[in-house]
mmCIF file of the N, C-alpha and C atoms, coordinates in Angstrom:
data_MODEL
# 
_entry.id   MODEL 
# 
loop_
_atom_site.group_PDB 
_atom_site.id 
_atom_site.type_symbol 
_atom_site.label_atom_id 
_atom_site.label_alt_id 
_atom_site.label_comp_id 
_atom_site.label_asym_id 
_atom_site.label_entity_id 
_atom_site.label_seq_id 
_atom_site.pdbx_PDB_ins_code 
_atom_site.Cartn_x 
_atom_site.Cartn_y 
_atom_site.Cartn_z 
_atom_site.occupancy 
_atom_site.B_iso_or_equiv 
_atom_site.pdbx_formal_charge 
_atom_site.auth_seq_id 
_atom_site.auth_comp_id 
_atom_site.auth_asym_id 
_atom_site.auth_atom_id 
_atom_site.pdbx_PDB_model_num 
ATOM 1   N N  . MET A 1 1  ? 164.143 -21.073 51.500 1.00 0.00 ? 1  MET A N  1 
ATOM 2   C CA . MET A 1 1  ? 163.019 -20.610 52.236 1.00 0.00 ? 1  MET A CA 1 
ATOM 3   C C  . MET A 1 1  ? 162.331 -21.753 52.944 1.00 0.00 ? 1  MET A C  1 
ATOM 4   N N  . ASN A 1 2  ? 162.108 -21.419 54.221 1.00 0.00 ? 2  ASN A N  1 
ATOM 5   C CA . ASN A 1 2  ? 161.599 -22.741 55.265 1.00 0.00 ? 2  ASN A CA 1 
ATOM 6   C C  . ASN A 1 2  ? 160.160 -22.740 55.068 1.00 0.00 ? 2  ASN A C  1 
ATOM 7   N N  . ALA A 1 3  ? 159.607 -23.387 55.742 1.00 0.00 ? 3  ALA A N  1 
ATOM 8   C CA . ALA A 1 3  ? 158.031 -23.746 55.500 1.00 0.00 ? 3  ALA A CA 1 
ATOM 9   C C  . ALA A 1 3  ? 157.429 -22.430 55.922 1.00 0.00 ? 3  ALA A C  1 
ATOM 10  N N  . TYR A 1 4  ? 157.894 -21.846 56.863 1.00 0.00 ? 4  TYR A N  1 
ATOM 11  C CA . TYR A 1 4  ? 156.996 -20.774 57.811 1.00 0.00 ? 4  TYR A CA 1 
ATOM 12  C C  . TYR A 1 4  ? 157.348 -19.647 56.549 1.00 0.00 ? 4  TYR A C  1 
ATOM 13  N N  . GLN A 1 5  ? 158.509 -19.325 55.950 1.00 0.00 ? 5  GLN A N  1 
ATOM 14  C CA . GLN A 1 5  ? 158.360 -18.069 54.933 1.00 0.00 ? 5  GLN A CA 1 
ATOM 15  C C  . GLN A 1 5  ? 157.470 -18.350 53.826 1.00 0.00 ? 5  GLN A C  1 
ATOM 16  N N  . LEU A 1 6  ? 157.532 -19.650 53.391 1.00 0.00 ? 6  LEU A N  1 
ATOM 17  C CA . LEU A 1 6  ? 156.773 -20.298 52.306 1.00 0.00 ? 6  LEU A CA 1 
ATOM 18  C C  . LEU A 1 6  ? 155.304 -19.725 52.577 1.00 0.00 ? 6  LEU A C  1 
ATOM 19  N N  . ILE A 1 7  ? 154.739 -20.192 53.919 1.00 0.00 ? 7  ILE A N  1 
ATOM 20  C CA . ILE A 1 7  ? 153.363 -19.956 54.162 1.00 0.00 ? 7  ILE A CA 1 
ATOM 21  C C  . ILE A 1 7  ? 152.946 -18.603 54.315 1.00 0.00 ? 7  ILE A C  1 
ATOM 22  N N  . MET A 1 8  ? 154.021 -17.762 54.687 1.00 0.00 ? 8  MET A N  1 
ATOM 23  C CA . MET A 1 8  ? 153.666 -16.242 54.760 1.00 0.00 ? 8  MET A CA 1 
ATOM 24  C C  . MET A 1 8  ? 153.540 -15.909 53.358 1.00 0.00 ? 8  MET A C  1 
ATOM 25  N N  . LYS A 1 9  ? 154.429 -16.185 52.453 1.00 0.00 ? 9  LYS A N  1 
ATOM 26  C CA . LYS A 1 9  ? 154.520 -15.787 51.311 1.00 0.00 ? 9  LYS A CA 1 
ATOM 27  C C  . LYS A 1 9  ? 152.970 -16.136 50.637 1.00 0.00 ? 9  LYS A C  1 
ATOM 28  N N  . LEU A 1 10 ? 152.652 -17.435 50.744 1.00 0.00 ? 10 LEU A N  1 
ATOM 29  C CA . LEU A 1 10 ? 151.298 -17.734 49.853 1.00 0.00 ? 10 LEU A CA 1 
ATOM 30  C C  . LEU A 1 10 ? 150.455 -17.010 50.787 1.00 0.00 ? 10 LEU A C  1 
ATOM 31  N N  . GLN A 1 11 ? 150.304 -16.604 52.047 1.00 0.00 ? 11 GLN A N  1 
ATOM 32  C CA . GLN A 1 11 ? 149.138 -15.953 52.500 1.00 0.00 ? 11 GLN A CA 1 
ATOM 33  C C  . GLN A 1 11 ? 148.986 -14.725 51.782 1.00 0.00 ? 11 GLN A C  1 
ATOM 34  N N  . LEU A 1 12 ? 150.256 -13.805 51.619 1.00 0.00 ? 12 LEU A N  1 
ATOM 35  C CA . LEU A 1 12 ? 150.194 -12.412 50.880 1.00 0.00 ? 12 LEU A CA 1 
ATOM 36  C C  . LEU A 1 12 ? 149.687 -12.813 49.633 1.00 0.00 ? 12 LEU A C  1 
ATOM 37  N N  . LYS A 1 13 ? 150.180 -13.639 49.036 1.00 0.00 ? 13 LYS A N  1 
ATOM 38  C CA . LYS A 1 13 ? 149.788 -13.749 47.280 1.00 0.00 ? 13 LYS A CA 1 
ATOM 39  C C  . LYS A 1 13 ? 148.565 -14.021 47.189 1.00 0.00 ? 13 LYS A C  1 
ATOM 40  N N  . MET A 1 14 ? 147.845 -14.799 48.275 1.00 0.00 ? 14 MET A N  1 
ATOM 41  C CA . MET A 1 14 ? 146.429 -15.530 47.983 1.00 0.00 ? 14 MET A CA 1 
ATOM 42  C C  . MET A 1 14 ? 145.428 -14.017 48.323 1.00 0.00 ? 14 MET A C  1 
ATOM 43  N N  . GLN A 1 15 ? 145.578 -12.880 48.769 1.00 0.00 ? 15 GLN A N  1 
ATOM 44  C CA . GLN A 1 15 ? 144.836 -11.935 48.645 1.00 0.00 ? 15 GLN A CA 1 
ATOM 45  C C  . GLN A 1 15 ? 144.621 -11.335 47.218 1.00 0.00 ? 15 GLN A C  1 
ATOM 46  N N  . ASP A 1 16 ? 145.597 -11.754 46.069 1.00 0.00 ? 16 ASP A N  1 
ATOM 47  C CA . ASP A 1 16 ? 145.305 -11.621 44.935 1.00 0.00 ? 16 ASP A CA 1 
ATOM 48  C C  . ASP A 1 16 ? 144.307 -12.422 44.240 1.00 0.00 ? 16 ASP A C  1 
ATOM 49  N N  . PRO A 1 17 ? 143.007 -11.911 44.092 1.00 0.00 ? 17 PRO A N  1 
ATOM 50  C CA . PRO A 1 17 ? 142.214 -12.883 43.506 1.00 0.00 ? 17 PRO A CA 1 
ATOM 51  C C  . PRO A 1 17 ? 142.647 -13.648 42.359 1.00 0.00 ? 17 PRO A C  1 
ATOM 52  N N  . VAL A 1 18 ? 143.316 -13.317 41.413 1.00 0.00 ? 18 VAL A N  1 
ATOM 53  C CA . VAL A 1 18 ? 143.981 -13.759 39.900 1.00 0.00 ? 18 VAL A CA 1 
ATOM 54  C C  . VAL A 1 18 ? 144.963 -15.018 40.661 1.00 0.00 ? 18 VAL A C  1 
ATOM 55  N N  . PHE A 1 19 ? 145.847 -14.577 41.439 1.00 0.00 ? 19 PHE A N  1 
ATOM 56  C CA . PHE A 1 19 ? 146.576 -15.461 41.755 1.00 0.00 ? 19 PHE A CA 1 
ATOM 57  C C  . PHE A 1 19 ? 146.106 -16.721 42.708 1.00 0.00 ? 19 PHE A C  1 
ATOM 58  N N  . ALA A 1 20 ? 145.137 -16.500 43.462 1.00 0.00 ? 20 ALA A N  1 
ATOM 59  C CA . ALA A 1 20 ? 144.454 -17.059 44.207 1.00 0.00 ? 20 ALA A CA 1 
ATOM 60  C C  . ALA A 1 20 ? 143.519 -18.285 43.170 1.00 0.00 ? 20 ALA A C  1 
ATOM 61  N N  . ASN A 1 21 ? 143.082 -17.741 42.253 1.00 0.00 ? 21 ASN A N  1 
ATOM 62  C CA . ASN A 1 21 ? 142.231 -18.815 41.165 1.00 0.00 ? 21 ASN A CA 1 
ATOM 63  C C  . ASN A 1 21 ? 143.200 -19.568 40.583 1.00 0.00 ? 21 ASN A C  1 
ATOM 64  N N  . LYS A 1 22 ? 144.244 -19.037 40.278 1.00 0.00 ? 22 LYS A N  1 
ATOM 65  C CA . LYS A 1 22 ? 145.148 -20.007 39.261 1.00 0.00 ? 22 LYS A CA 1 
ATOM 66  C C  . LYS A 1 22 ? 145.913 -20.753 40.373 1.00 0.00 ? 22 LYS A C  1 
ATOM 67  N N  . PHE A 1 23 ? 146.154 -20.451 41.583 1.00 0.00 ? 23 PHE A N  1 
ATOM 68  C CA . PHE A 1 23 ? 146.933 -21.408 42.060 1.00 0.00 ? 23 PHE A CA 1 
ATOM 69  C C  . PHE A 1 23 ? 145.961 -22.412 42.992 1.00 0.00 ? 23 PHE A C  1 
ATOM 70  N N  . ASN A 1 24 ? 144.527 -22.307 43.165 1.00 0.00 ? 24 ASN A N  1 
ATOM 71  C CA . ASN A 1 24 ? 143.690 -22.989 43.471 1.00 0.00 ? 24 ASN A CA 1 
ATOM 72  C C  . ASN A 1 24 ? 143.266 -24.200 42.241 1.00 0.00 ? 24 ASN A C  1 
ATOM 73  N N  . GLU A 1 25 ? 143.335 -23.864 41.265 1.00 0.00 ? 25 GLU A N  1 
ATOM 74  C CA . GLU A 1 25 ? 143.136 -24.578 40.162 1.00 0.00 ? 25 GLU A CA 1 
ATOM 75  C C  . GLU A 1 25 ? 144.238 -25.704 39.865 1.00 0.00 ? 25 GLU A C  1 
ATOM 76  N N  . ALA A 1 26 ? 145.533 -25.081 40.315 1.00 0.00 ? 26 ALA A N  1 
ATOM 77  C CA . ALA A 1 26 ? 146.690 -26.180 40.101 1.00 0.00 ? 26 ALA A CA 1 
ATOM 78  C C  . ALA A 1 26 ? 146.484 -26.928 41.232 1.00 0.00 ? 26 ALA A C  1 
ATOM 79  N N  . VAL A 1 27 ? 146.186 -26.430 42.481 1.00 0.00 ? 27 VAL A N  1 
ATOM 80  C CA . VAL A 1 27 ? 146.603 -27.516 43.751 1.00 0.00 ? 27 VAL A CA 1 
ATOM 81  C C  . VAL A 1 27 ? 145.280 -28.344 43.634 1.00 0.00 ? 27 VAL A C  1 
ATOM 82  N N  . SER A 1 28 ? 144.156 -28.062 43.004 1.00 0.00 ? 28 SER A N  1 
ATOM 83  C CA . SER A 1 28 ? 143.056 -29.148 43.224 1.00 0.00 ? 28 SER A CA 1 
ATOM 84  C C  . SER A 1 28 ? 143.466 -30.270 42.078 1.00 0.00 ? 28 SER A C  1 
ATOM 85  N N  . LYS A 1 29 ? 144.415 -30.053 41.113 1.00 0.00 ? 29 LYS A N  1 
ATOM 86  C CA . LYS A 1 29 ? 144.953 -31.082 40.232 1.00 0.00 ? 29 LYS A CA 1 
ATOM 87  C C  . LYS A 1 29 ? 145.744 -31.822 41.155 1.00 0.00 ? 29 LYS A C  1 
ATOM 88  N N  . LEU A 1 30 ? 146.528 -31.228 42.070 1.00 0.00 ? 30 LEU A N  1 
ATOM 89  C CA . LEU A 1 30 ? 147.269 -32.245 42.508 1.00 0.00 ? 30 LEU A CA 1 
ATOM 90  C C  . LEU A 1 30 ? 146.848 -32.824 44.000 1.00 0.00 ? 30 LEU A C  1 
ATOM 91  N N  . ASN A 1 31 ? 145.739 -32.544 44.366 1.00 0.00 ? 31 ASN A N  1 
ATOM 92  C CA . ASN A 1 31 ? 145.225 -33.279 45.354 1.00 0.00 ? 31 ASN A CA 1 
ATOM 93  C C  . ASN A 1 31 ? 144.748 -34.478 44.925 1.00 0.00 ? 31 ASN A C  1 
ATOM 94  N N  . SER A 1 32 ? 144.457 -34.799 43.886 1.00 0.00 ? 32 SER A N  1 
ATOM 95  C CA . SER A 1 32 ? 143.950 -35.994 43.276 1.00 0.00 ? 32 SER A CA 1 
ATOM 96  C C  . SER A 1 32 ? 145.011 -37.244 43.321 1.00 0.00 ? 32 SER A C  1 
ATOM 97  N N  . ILE A 1 33 ? 146.337 -36.824 43.546 1.00 0.00 ? 33 ILE A N  1 
ATOM 98  C CA . ILE A 1 33 ? 147.356 -37.897 43.769 1.00 0.00 ? 33 ILE A CA 1 
ATOM 99  C C  . ILE A 1 33 ? 147.868 -37.767 45.011 1.00 0.00 ? 33 ILE A C  1 
ATOM 100 N N  . PRO A 1 34 ? 147.736 -38.979 45.788 1.00 0.00 ? 34 PRO A N  1 
ATOM 101 C CA . PRO A 1 34 ? 148.026 -39.149 47.218 1.00 0.00 ? 34 PRO A CA 1 
ATOM 102 C C  . PRO A 1 34 ? 149.562 -38.964 47.578 1.00 0.00 ? 34 PRO A C  1 
ATOM 103 N N  . GLY A 1 35 ? 149.879 -38.177 48.409 1.00 0.00 ? 35 GLY A N  1 
ATOM 104 C CA . GLY A 1 35 ? 151.630 -37.854 48.757 1.00 0.00 ? 35 GLY A CA 1 
ATOM 105 C C  . GLY A 1 35 ? 152.209 -36.739 47.975 1.00 0.00 ? 35 GLY A C  1 
ATOM 106 N N  . LEU A 1 36 ? 151.641 -36.458 46.887 1.00 0.00 ? 36 LEU A N  1 
ATOM 107 C CA . LEU A 1 36 ? 152.240 -35.315 46.109 1.00 0.00 ? 36 LEU A CA 1 
ATOM 108 C C  . LEU A 1 36 ? 152.312 -33.842 46.532 1.00 0.00 ? 36 LEU A C  1 
ATOM 109 N N  . GLN A 1 37 ? 151.302 -33.707 47.398 1.00 0.00 ? 37 GLN A N  1 
ATOM 110 C CA . GLN A 1 37 ? 151.244 -32.271 47.956 1.00 0.00 ? 37 GLN A CA 1 
ATOM 111 C C  . GLN A 1 37 ? 152.469 -31.907 48.947 1.00 0.00 ? 37 GLN A C  1 
ATOM 112 N N  . GLN A 1 38 ? 152.629 -33.291 49.584 1.00 0.00 ? 38 GLN A N  1 
ATOM 113 C CA . GLN A 1 38 ? 154.050 -33.113 50.554 1.00 0.00 ? 38 GLN A CA 1 
ATOM 114 C C  . GLN A 1 38 ? 155.159 -32.870 49.556 1.00 0.00 ? 38 GLN A C  1 
ATOM 115 N N  . GLN A 1 39 ? 155.447 -33.652 48.821 1.00 0.00 ? 39 GLN A N  1 
ATOM 116 C CA . GLN A 1 39 ? 156.538 -33.580 47.752 1.00 0.00 ? 39 GLN A CA 1 
ATOM 117 C C  . GLN A 1 39 ? 156.459 -32.077 47.301 1.00 0.00 ? 39 GLN A C  1 
ATOM 118 N N  . VAL A 1 40 ? 155.583 -31.587 46.927 1.00 0.00 ? 40 VAL A N  1 
ATOM 119 C CA . VAL A 1 40 ? 155.754 -30.299 46.041 1.00 0.00 ? 40 VAL A CA 1 
ATOM 120 C C  . VAL A 1 40 ? 155.907 -29.199 47.276 1.00 0.00 ? 40 VAL A C  1 
ATOM 121 N N  . LEU A 1 41 ? 155.565 -29.436 48.615 1.00 0.00 ? 41 LEU A N  1 
ATOM 122 C CA . LEU A 1 41 ? 156.158 -28.466 49.727 1.00 0.00 ? 41 LEU A CA 1 
ATOM 123 C C  . LEU A 1 41 ? 157.671 -28.544 49.627 1.00 0.00 ? 41 LEU A C  1 
ATOM 124 N N  . LYS A 1 42 ? 158.004 -29.710 49.994 1.00 0.00 ? 42 LYS A N  1 
ATOM 125 C CA . LYS A 1 42 ? 159.526 -29.995 49.810 1.00 0.00 ? 42 LYS A CA 1 
ATOM 126 C C  . LYS A 1 42 ? 160.181 -29.239 48.571 1.00 0.00 ? 42 LYS A C  1 
ATOM 127 N N  . ILE A 1 43 ? 159.826 -29.580 47.561 1.00 0.00 ? 43 ILE A N  1 
ATOM 128 C CA . ILE A 1 43 ? 160.458 -28.781 46.222 1.00 0.00 ? 43 ILE A CA 1 
ATOM 129 C C  . ILE A 1 43 ? 160.346 -27.470 46.394 1.00 0.00 ? 43 ILE A C  1 
ATOM 130 N N  . ALA A 1 44 ? 159.039 -26.868 46.956 1.00 0.00 ? 44 ALA A N  1 
ATOM 131 C CA . ALA A 1 44 ? 159.073 -25.610 47.129 1.00 0.00 ? 44 ALA A CA 1 
ATOM 132 C C  . ALA A 1 44 ? 160.172 -24.789 47.871 1.00 0.00 ? 44 ALA A C  1 
ATOM 133 N N  . GLN A 1 45 ? 160.674 -25.516 48.854 1.00 0.00 ? 45 GLN A N  1 
ATOM 134 C CA . GLN A 1 45 ? 161.468 -25.101 49.708 1.00 0.00 ? 45 GLN A CA 1 
ATOM 135 C C  . GLN A 1 45 ? 163.078 -25.146 49.283 1.00 0.00 ? 45 GLN A C  1 
ATOM 136 N N  . ILE A 1 46 ? 163.230 -25.739 48.156 1.00 0.00 ? 46 ILE A N  1 
ATOM 137 C CA . ILE A 1 46 ? 164.431 -25.982 47.561 1.00 0.00 ? 46 ILE A CA 1 
ATOM 138 C C  . ILE A 1 46 ? 164.861 -24.757 46.998 1.00 0.00 ? 46 ILE A C  1 
ATOM 139 N N  . ASN A 1 47 ? 166.106 -23.963 47.573 1.00 0.00 ? 47 ASN A N  1 
ATOM 140 C CA . ASN A 1 47 ? 166.654 -22.682 47.061 1.00 0.00 ? 47 ASN A CA 1 
ATOM 141 C C  . ASN A 1 47 ? 167.606 -23.020 45.864 1.00 0.00 ? 47 ASN A C  1 
ATOM 142 N N  . ASN A 1 48 ? 168.234 -24.071 45.702 1.00 0.00 ? 48 ASN A N  1 
ATOM 143 C CA . ASN A 1 48 ? 169.209 -24.118 44.816 1.00 0.00 ? 48 ASN A CA 1 
ATOM 144 C C  . ASN A 1 48 ? 168.550 -24.739 43.541 1.00 0.00 ? 48 ASN A C  1 
ATOM 145 N N  . GLU A 1 49 ? 168.630 -24.025 42.447 1.00 0.00 ? 49 GLU A N  1 
ATOM 146 C CA . GLU A 1 49 ? 167.568 -24.244 41.140 1.00 0.00 ? 49 GLU A CA 1 
ATOM 147 C C  . GLU A 1 49 ? 168.046 -25.800 40.546 1.00 0.00 ? 49 GLU A C  1 
ATOM 148 N N  . ASN A 1 50 ? 169.283 -26.006 40.575 1.00 0.00 ? 50 ASN A N  1 
ATOM 149 C CA . ASN A 1 50 ? 169.938 -27.519 40.154 1.00 0.00 ? 50 ASN A CA 1 
ATOM 150 C C  . ASN A 1 50 ? 169.269 -28.709 40.940 1.00 0.00 ? 50 ASN A C  1 
ATOM 151 N N  . GLN A 1 51 ? 169.327 -28.596 42.232 1.00 0.00 ? 51 GLN A N  1 
ATOM 152 C CA . GLN A 1 51 ? 168.392 -29.366 43.225 1.00 0.00 ? 51 GLN A CA 1 
ATOM 153 C C  . GLN A 1 51 ? 167.274 -29.310 42.962 1.00 0.00 ? 51 GLN A C  1 
ATOM 154 N N  . ARG A 1 52 ? 166.543 -28.170 42.804 1.00 0.00 ? 52 ARG A N  1 
ATOM 155 C CA . ARG A 1 52 ? 165.219 -28.229 42.425 1.00 0.00 ? 52 ARG A CA 1 
ATOM 156 C C  . ARG A 1 52 ? 164.678 -28.902 41.271 1.00 0.00 ? 52 ARG A C  1 
ATOM 157 N N  . GLN A 1 53 ? 165.344 -28.730 40.270 1.00 0.00 ? 53 GLN A N  1 
ATOM 158 C CA . GLN A 1 53 ? 165.168 -29.553 38.671 1.00 0.00 ? 53 GLN A CA 1 
ATOM 159 C C  . GLN A 1 53 ? 165.140 -30.693 38.945 1.00 0.00 ? 53 GLN A C  1 
ATOM 160 N N  . LYS A 1 54 ? 166.218 -31.281 39.613 1.00 0.00 ? 54 LYS A N  1 
ATOM 161 C CA . LYS A 1 54 ? 166.269 -32.778 39.793 1.00 0.00 ? 54 LYS A CA 1 
ATOM 162 C C  . LYS A 1 54 ? 165.217 -33.393 40.510 1.00 0.00 ? 54 LYS A C  1 
ATOM 163 N N  . ALA A 1 55 ? 164.719 -32.854 41.740 1.00 0.00 ? 55 ALA A N  1 
ATOM 164 C CA . ALA A 1 55 ? 163.328 -33.074 42.387 1.00 0.00 ? 55 ALA A CA 1 
ATOM 165 C C  . ALA A 1 55 ? 162.415 -33.037 41.324 1.00 0.00 ? 55 ALA A C  1 
ATOM 166 N N  . LEU A 1 56 ? 162.162 -31.974 40.527 1.00 0.00 ? 56 LEU A N  1 
ATOM 167 C CA . LEU A 1 56 ? 160.996 -31.927 39.558 1.00 0.00 ? 56 LEU A CA 1 
ATOM 168 C C  . LEU A 1 56 ? 161.262 -33.094 38.742 1.00 0.00 ? 56 LEU A C  1 
ATOM 169 N N  . ASP A 1 57 ? 162.174 -33.572 38.207 1.00 0.00 ? 57 ASP A N  1 
ATOM 170 C CA . ASP A 1 57 ? 162.602 -34.747 37.259 1.00 0.00 ? 57 ASP A CA 1 
ATOM 171 C C  . ASP A 1 57 ? 162.069 -36.086 37.788 1.00 0.00 ? 57 ASP A C  1 
ATOM 172 N N  . LYS A 1 58 ? 162.077 -35.965 39.128 1.00 0.00 ? 58 LYS A N  1 
ATOM 173 C CA . LYS A 1 58 ? 161.640 -37.383 40.023 1.00 0.00 ? 58 LYS A CA 1 
ATOM 174 C C  . LYS A 1 58 ? 160.103 -37.563 39.960 1.00 0.00 ? 58 LYS A C  1 
ATOM 175 N N  . LEU A 1 59 ? 159.349 -36.450 39.599 1.00 0.00 ? 59 LEU A N  1 
ATOM 176 C CA . LEU A 1 59 ? 157.956 -36.466 39.714 1.00 0.00 ? 59 LEU A CA 1 
ATOM 177 C C  . LEU A 1 59 ? 157.421 -37.114 38.253 1.00 0.00 ? 59 LEU A C  1 
ATOM 178 N N  . PRO A 1 60 ? 156.222 -37.644 38.553 1.00 0.00 ? 60 PRO A N  1 
ATOM 179 C CA . PRO A 1 60 ? 155.523 -38.279 37.325 1.00 0.00 ? 60 PRO A CA 1 
ATOM 180 C C  . PRO A 1 60 ? 155.139 -37.088 36.461 1.00 0.00 ? 60 PRO A C  1 
ATOM 181 N N  . THR A 1 61 ? 155.525 -37.613 35.070 1.00 0.00 ? 61 THR A N  1 
ATOM 182 C CA . THR A 1 61 ? 155.398 -36.682 34.054 1.00 0.00 ? 61 THR A CA 1 
ATOM 183 C C  . THR A 1 61 ? 154.090 -35.742 33.653 1.00 0.00 ? 61 THR A C  1 
ATOM 184 N N  . GLU A 1 62 ? 153.052 -36.506 34.104 1.00 0.00 ? 62 GLU A N  1 
ATOM 185 C CA . GLU A 1 62 ? 151.593 -36.181 34.262 1.00 0.00 ? 62 GLU A CA 1 
ATOM 186 C C  . GLU A 1 62 ? 151.600 -34.639 34.867 1.00 0.00 ? 62 GLU A C  1 
ATOM 187 N N  . VAL A 1 63 ? 152.438 -34.699 36.112 1.00 0.00 ? 63 VAL A N  1 
ATOM 188 C CA . VAL A 1 63 ? 152.038 -33.659 37.032 1.00 0.00 ? 63 VAL A CA 1 
ATOM 189 C C  . VAL A 1 63 ? 153.344 -32.555 37.146 1.00 0.00 ? 63 VAL A C  1 
ATOM 190 N N  . LYS A 1 64 ? 154.290 -32.943 36.213 1.00 0.00 ? 64 LYS A N  1 
ATOM 191 C CA . LYS A 1 64 ? 155.523 -31.798 36.384 1.00 0.00 ? 64 LYS A CA 1 
ATOM 192 C C  . LYS A 1 64 ? 154.944 -30.333 35.779 1.00 0.00 ? 64 LYS A C  1 
ATOM 193 N N  . SER A 1 65 ? 153.882 -30.307 34.844 1.00 0.00 ? 65 SER A N  1 
ATOM 194 C CA . SER A 1 65 ? 153.871 -28.920 34.412 1.00 0.00 ? 65 SER A CA 1 
ATOM 195 C C  . SER A 1 65 ? 152.891 -28.293 35.541 1.00 0.00 ? 65 SER A C  1 
ATOM 196 N N  . THR A 1 66 ? 151.992 -28.912 35.987 1.00 0.00 ? 66 THR A N  1 
ATOM 197 C CA . THR A 1 66 ? 151.199 -28.582 37.158 1.00 0.00 ? 66 THR A CA 1 
ATOM 198 C C  . THR A 1 66 ? 151.988 -27.879 38.453 1.00 0.00 ? 66 THR A C  1 
ATOM 199 N N  . VAL A 1 67 ? 152.995 -28.655 38.888 1.00 0.00 ? 67 VAL A N  1 
ATOM 200 C CA . VAL A 1 67 ? 153.990 -28.482 39.660 1.00 0.00 ? 67 VAL A CA 1 
ATOM 201 C C  . VAL A 1 67 ? 154.980 -27.385 39.475 1.00 0.00 ? 67 VAL A C  1 
ATOM 202 N N  . THR A 1 68 ? 155.391 -27.071 38.136 1.00 0.00 ? 68 THR A N  1 
ATOM 203 C CA . THR A 1 68 ? 155.988 -26.265 37.664 1.00 0.00 ? 68 THR A CA 1 
ATOM 204 C C  . THR A 1 68 ? 155.229 -24.766 37.499 1.00 0.00 ? 68 THR A C  1 
ATOM 205 N N  . GLU A 1 69 ? 153.963 -24.967 37.312 1.00 0.00 ? 69 GLU A N  1 
ATOM 206 C CA . GLU A 1 69 ? 153.099 -23.895 37.309 1.00 0.00 ? 69 GLU A CA 1 
ATOM 207 C C  . GLU A 1 69 ? 153.058 -23.213 38.920 1.00 0.00 ? 69 GLU A C  1 
ATOM 208 N N  . ILE A 1 70 ? 152.786 -23.962 39.810 1.00 0.00 ? 70 ILE A N  1 
ATOM 209 C CA . ILE A 1 70 ? 152.789 -23.729 41.254 1.00 0.00 ? 70 ILE A CA 1 
ATOM 210 C C  . ILE A 1 70 ? 153.866 -22.781 41.573 1.00 0.00 ? 70 ILE A C  1 
ATOM 211 N N  . LEU A 1 71 ? 155.218 -23.489 41.381 1.00 0.00 ? 71 LEU A N  1 
ATOM 212 C CA . LEU A 1 71 ? 156.468 -22.778 41.724 1.00 0.00 ? 71 LEU A CA 1 
ATOM 213 C C  . LEU A 1 71 ? 156.343 -21.492 41.163 1.00 0.00 ? 71 LEU A C  1 
ATOM 214 N N  . ASN A 1 72 ? 156.218 -21.530 40.052 1.00 0.00 ? 72 ASN A N  1 
ATOM 215 C CA . ASN A 1 72 ? 156.290 -20.209 38.978 1.00 0.00 ? 72 ASN A CA 1 
ATOM 216 C C  . ASN A 1 72 ? 155.341 -19.061 39.764 1.00 0.00 ? 72 ASN A C  1 
ATOM 217 N N  . LEU A 1 73 ? 154.272 -19.585 40.214 1.00 0.00 ? 73 LEU A N  1 
ATOM 218 C CA . LEU A 1 73 ? 153.050 -18.583 40.828 1.00 0.00 ? 73 LEU A CA 1 
ATOM 219 C C  . LEU A 1 73 ? 153.792 -18.222 42.080 1.00 0.00 ? 73 LEU A C  1 
ATOM 220 N N  . LEU A 1 74 ? 154.305 -18.943 43.011 1.00 0.00 ? 74 LEU A N  1 
ATOM 221 C CA . LEU A 1 74 ? 154.950 -18.632 43.865 1.00 0.00 ? 74 LEU A CA 1 
ATOM 222 C C  . LEU A 1 74 ? 156.220 -17.844 43.734 1.00 0.00 ? 74 LEU A C  1 
ATOM 223 N N  . GLU A 1 75 ? 157.056 -18.100 42.712 1.00 0.00 ? 75 GLU A N  1 
ATOM 224 C CA . GLU A 1 75 ? 158.123 -16.997 42.979 1.00 0.00 ? 75 GLU A CA 1 
ATOM 225 C C  . GLU A 1 75 ? 157.658 -15.566 42.055 1.00 0.00 ? 75 GLU A C  1 
ATOM 226 N N  . SER A 1 76 ? 156.714 -15.514 41.231 1.00 0.00 ? 76 SER A N  1 
ATOM 227 C CA . SER A 1 76 ? 156.507 -14.457 40.626 1.00 0.00 ? 76 SER A CA 1 
ATOM 228 C C  . SER A 1 76 ? 156.110 -13.363 41.771 1.00 0.00 ? 76 SER A C  1 
# 
């Protein structure tokens, strides 16, 4: 999925208030760490599950669950 497709998918999902609340909570956690937001966008664009998992493994331990939650929300 390229960046444009990711943004379009996110805009559609943000119309659902439940999704929007969960997503905004998770993103607010990530915004406290500089540079992490760009890293998450790169990971979200990875289609290969093995490559995505390797990229997730490189993230700090305390943010892995939040990033995984965001990715799961986007894929649901």
